[in-house]
N, C-alpha and C positions, 0 to 999 in steps of 0.2 A: 146244538142244544136240543134236548128233547122237548117235545110239545106238552103241554099241560095234561094231555090225555095219556101220555106215555109214562109208564113207570120209570123211576131213575134206574140206571144200570147198577146191578148188584155185583160187587167184587170187593173182597177183603183186603186186596193187595196182592193176591197170588198171580193175578193176570189170566188171560184167556187160555194160555198154553198149560199152565199147571192146573188150572180149574177144569180143563177138559178130562175126558175119561183116563184113569190111570189106575194102576193096581195098588200103589202106595198111598197110605193115608196123608192127609195135609199137615197134620199137627201130631206129634208124638205124645205118648202119655206124660212124658216128663216136661212137655212144653216147648220142645225144640221143633224146629220145621224141617221139613224133608226137601228142602231146596238149598242150592249152594250158589255163591257168586265166584265165578272164575274168570281168569284173564286180567285181573287188576295188577298194576305194577307193584311190585314188592314194598316200595316205600310208601305206597298208598294204602295198601291193605294191612301192613304191619302196625300193630298197635301194642307195644310191649306192656304199657301200663294196664290196659284193658285185659290183656291176656293173664297178667300177673294177678289181677284181682279176681278174675273168673275161673281160674283153674282150680282143680281140687287142692285141699290142704296137703295130701301126701306128696303130690307132684310139685307143689310150690316149696315144701320143705326139702324135698330131694333136689330141686333146682339151686336151693341155696347152698346145700352142701356141695354140689358139684362145682357151683361157681367159686366157692371159697377154695376148694382144693386146686381147682384149675388155675386160678389166679396166682396162688403160691407156687404151683409147679412151674408156671412160665417165668416168675420172677427168679426161681431157683436156677433155671437154666441162664438166666441173666447174670446172676452172681458168679456162676461157674465160668461164663465167658470173660469175666473181669480178670481171670488169672487165678493160679494156686494160692496166691498170698492175698486175695481180696477180702477175706474174713479172718479176723484174728480172735483169739480166746480159746474156747473148748476146742479140742483137736477133732478133726474130721474122722479119725479112726474110732474115737469113742462114741461117735454118732452114726456109725455105719457107712461112712464114706463121704466124699466131697459133696455128692448130690444132696444127701440128707442133711448134711451141715448147712448147705445153702437154703434147702426147703424149710427147716426149722428156724433159721435166721429170717427168712421171708415171713414166717408166721408171726415171729415176734414183732417185726416191723410193721406188718399189716394190721395187726390188732393193737399196735402201740403198747406192747407189754414191757419190753426192755428189761429183761432180767439181768443183763450185764455180763453174761457168760460168752456172748458173741458180739463182735463189733466190726463195722466196716473199716477197711484199710484202703487208703488210696482215693483219688479223684473219682475214677469210674464207679467204684462201688458206693461212695458217698452220693453221687449223682443218682444212682439207681434207688438208693434209699429215699431220696427226696421225692422221686417220682413215685415210688410205691407208697409213701406216707400219704400223698395227695389221693391216690387211688383208693386206699384203704379208708380214709375219712369220708370221701364221697360215697364209696360203696356202702359202707355201714350206715350212712345217713339215708341213703336211697332205700336200703333193705329195711331199716326200721320205720321209715315212712310207709312203705307198702304193707308191711306187716300190720302197722296200726290201722291203716286204711281197710285192710281185710277184716280186722276185728269190728271196726266202726261202721262198716257198710251194712245197712239193714237189708236182710234177705228172708223174704217170707218162705215158710214150709207149709203149704197147704196139702193135706193128705186127701186123696180122692178114693172113693170106694173102687174096688177092683172092677165092678160091673155096674152098669146103669139098668133099671128095671122099668118095665111097663106094669103098674100095679093098680088094683082097684082104688078109685078115689071119688068119694062123694056121689055114688051111684053111677059113675062112668069109670074111667081109667085116666092115668097120668103117666108121663114119663118123669122119672126120679133118678138122682143120684145124690150121694152123701158126701159131705166134705168135714174135716176137722183140722184144727190148727196143731201142726206138728212140733211147735216150739213152745216154751214156757211162757214167752211174753204174751201180751193181749193185742188183738187187732180190733179196731173200731171202725164203724162206717163201711163195713164190707159190702161190695156191690157186685153182682153177677150179671153177665150178659152171655146168653147162650143162643147159638145159631145152629140151624140144621142145614148141612150141605148135602146136595144130592144131585144126581143126573137126571135131566128130564128132556123130553122132546122126541120127535118121531126119528127113526133110524136115518142117519146121514145128517141130521141137523140137531143132534143132542148137545146139550151144554150143562154146565153146573150152575144150579141155582141156589142161592142163600136166603134163608128166612129166619129172621130173629123170632125166638120163641117167647110168647107171652108167659110169664112166670107168676105163680101164686103169690110170691114175694121176691122181688128183685133186689132187696138190699136188707140188711140187719144193722142196727146201731151197735150192738155188741155181739161178740162172737166167743164166748167163754167155753162152750161145750162142742156140739156138732150142729150142722146145718143140713137138713134135707131139702135140696132144691127141687121144686115141683113145677112141671109144665103140664096144666090140665089139658087133656085131649078132648077138643070138642070140634064142631063142624068147621071152625076156622083154622084148626091145627093142621100143619102139613103131615102129621102122623095119622090123621083121620083116615080109616079105611085101609091102611097099609098092613101087610103081614111082615114078619121078619124076613122072609124069602124075598119080598119085593124091595125091602129096604136093602138088602145085600145086593140085589140086582141093580139098584140105582146107586150103589156105592155111597150110601149114606153115611154121614159122619157128623156127630154132635161137636161143635167147637165151643169151648168154654173159656171165658176171660174173666178173671176175678181182680178187683183192685180194692185195696183197703189201706188204713193208716196204722202204721207200727206206733202203738202208744209210747214205747221206750225211746224211740229216735224221733218221733213226731214227723215221719216221713212216709210216703206213699210206697207201698209194696205191691207187686203184681204176681199173679199165678196163671198158668195156662194148661189146659189138658184137652183131651178129646175122647170120645167113645165111637168106635166103628160099630156098624150094624151087628156083627158077630159078638160084640161086647155088651149087648143089650139083651136082657132076659125077659120074655113075655111072661106074664102070669106069675110074678113073684113080688115080694115086698120085702123091705130091710127088717132084719131081726132087731129086737130091742137091744140096746148097748148100754142102758143104765144099770149101774150097780145098785144094790139094796141100800136104802138110806142108813147113814151111821146113826148113833144114838143122839147126837146133837143136831140131827136133821140135815146134815151135809149131802148134797147131791153130786154125783160123780158118774162118768162114763168110762167104759173100757174101749179105748181106741183100737185095740187089737181086733175088736169085732166089727170095725167100721164097715167092712164089705159083706158081712154075713147076711144071707138072705134065706127066706123060707117061701115055701109055695103059697100062692094066693090067686085062686082061679078067677079069670074074668068071665063075665056073664054074657058077652057078645052083645049087649044093648047100648054099647058106648061108641058105635061107629067102627069098631074092630070086628073083622069077621070072626065067626064062631070058632073056626079052626085054630085061631090064635089063643083061645081060652084054655087050652091044654098045656100042661107043664112041659117046657121044652129044655130045661137046663139039666145036665147030668153031672154037675160038679157037686162040691160039698155044700150041704145045707146046714145052717146053724139051728140048733134046737131053740124053740121058743122058750123064754125064761118063764118061771112060775110068777104068779100074780104079785107075790111079795117082792119080786126083783124088779118090778116095774114102777116107774115114778108116777 
């Protein structure tokens, strides 16, 4: 137990090994982690339902097609094993051979179509039909359930600006990044937790430290447009006095955790992302993304300009060294909109 004079240990759950110096980021931009759990028994780590819910739609639909064709192909071999007279009705020659006759009969049975042009003959074929009808009913019920669960599962899509910035702010400077809702639904009660992770300590005793950043505003009740999340840099800020080169040397990474309530489903949704030191631009601010007001006064934003930034020199009076007041980013800069394009 730490004494009252000792600060509580800082660990977000990565552990001391992952938290030590390493070249890879802790949290990817898409919110996934750069760690893996290996060595688990297959029956422990396997979660078919979770995998079916979380895989991409193209993979899910492709899996359904493969499973449907594969099941019918297996039952087709079963009908062929029952003998040449196991299926009566439409001739095998007209369907391209015995295998295709058995395959199409399996499709009719699996989907309970029953056109009447093919029929099982004999005990073995009818027993196989009995088994396939049960597999078909259960298979379609499970596929329908998973399909509905995928549609009904609330998944937030928070868009993050491509870069974070160190921008002039109220006579000093601040760390900022911008977010917007990527879906047409509404999020309410959105809360942000932002932490700075970096390596500190003398050589041989360096360890990773985590500090929660004080935000100008840590939550918003409504999130209809965009939100620029601001951490003012003052004497208490871990950014105070650091240059971009020092942030890189310390393997700095800003970790972001967002939670909010999906108004449509009335359920909590989450989003994660991070910015490495090389993804932070010193001496810049975000460009205006507001469109000109319409005739009826409607306000709108252009989400495609979410990450646009323009130069904004720092004056060196905010705790940042003077050399960081020069423009360091060589990428694309958005042109500032004319006054009539601003809200």
